[in-house]
Structure formats: C-alpha cells, structure tokens
N, C-alpha and C positions, 0 to 999 in steps of 0.2 A: 365963554362962560365956563365958570369953576362947573365938575364932578356933581358936587357933592349939592350945590345949584340945583344942577339938573334931574337929579334924585328927589327931592326934596319938591321939585314943583312936580314934575310926574304922581310921582307921589299925592299928591294936593290932586291933580287932573283925574287921576285915579281915583280917590274916597268923593267927589264929589260928581264924577260920573254917576257912581254907584249910590249916593246917597240920594240922586233925583229920580233915579229910580225904583229907589225902595218909597223914598214920600211919596213917587208920582201917583204908583201902585198901589200902595199899601189902604190909596184909599177910593177904588174905583177896583168892582167888583168885575172879576175875569169869569166868562162863558164858562159851564164846566169841561165843554171840548179841551180848549186851550190850559186849563187847570189837570187835567189827563197828560194832555200833550207834555207839559212843563216835569210831569214827575220824570221823562227819560232820560228829561239831557245833563243832570249829573251822571248815568251811567254808561250815554252815549263818548260822553267829553272823557270821560276816565279811559274808556275803552280805545277811544281815541290817541291817548297819551303813552298806554302802560303798549300797548299789542307791538307797535312798532321799535319799541325799544327792549322788547322780548325778542322779537321772530326778526329784526334788522338789527342785529347788535352791531354787526361791521357796514352796515348798509349792505348786507345783502339779504339773502332768505336764511336759515339755518336753523333748522327741526331737527338736530341731530342732535347724539347724547355729550356732547363736548360743549354745547352752549348752556354757560350757566346760568343765565337770566333765565332760558327756558323752564329748566330744572326749579331754579328757585321759586321764579309765577305759579309753577302748578302745584308746589308745594307750600304755598301762598293762598292758593284757591280750594286749594283739598281744605286749610287751617281754616279762610271765611267760613267755608261752603261748613262746616260741624260747628267752627265756635260762636260766627254769626256777630265775633269781636276787634273792631277795627287794629287797637294796638298791636293784640294779639297777631293779627296776620299780619301787618307790615312786619313788627317783631321777627318772625318764622322766618319771611321773605325776604328780611335781610341779614337774619343769620346765617342763612342757608346758602346766599349770595356772597356772601365774607367767605365762611367756611368751605365753601368749591371754589372759589376764586384762588384763597391759598394754596388749598390740593392742588386744584391744577394750574398752577405755576410753576 
C-alpha cells in the first residue's frame, strides 16, 4: 500500500474518532466531578510530553548547566509565568534553545 494512502487513511480514522467523541459528548451533560477532572488533562499531557524531553535529553537524567533544553525550558517557564502568552513562551523557549545550542557547539 502506498505510504500516502496509509497517511490519508490514518488521518481519516483519527478525524472520525475525534468527530464521534465531539458529536456524542456534545449532547450529553457530564457530571460536575468529571468536568472538573477533565480540566487537568491538558496540563498532565503537556507535562508528560515536555518533562522527559527537558530532563532526559540523552536518555539519562541531566540537571546540569550543560543541559541546554533545561535552561531553555526554565526561561520558557519564567516567560509563561510572567506574561501568560503562549506564543511568546514558545518563541522565548525555542529562541533560547537555538542560541544556547549555537553557543555550546
């Protein structure tokens, strides 16, 4: 099977799965406890994605000043805390990572 056909079919499957949940849950009132619990899903998922990338850049724990991802992540966290601006946070973190990578190579 062609790789493009596989990509297209998997995209369609993903879209249909998401559409079914949106369409189905859009008509159902969730209990307040479930609604409150679902508010914590995005930060939990984001943390699960970011923390290993920042603290385990080479597969081992690295909390030294030589860990450019950690330093850029700390700067991004500071920008996020002070500005509450997602675009500025991403720009500051990526910019810091690129500059630090350039300086330490």
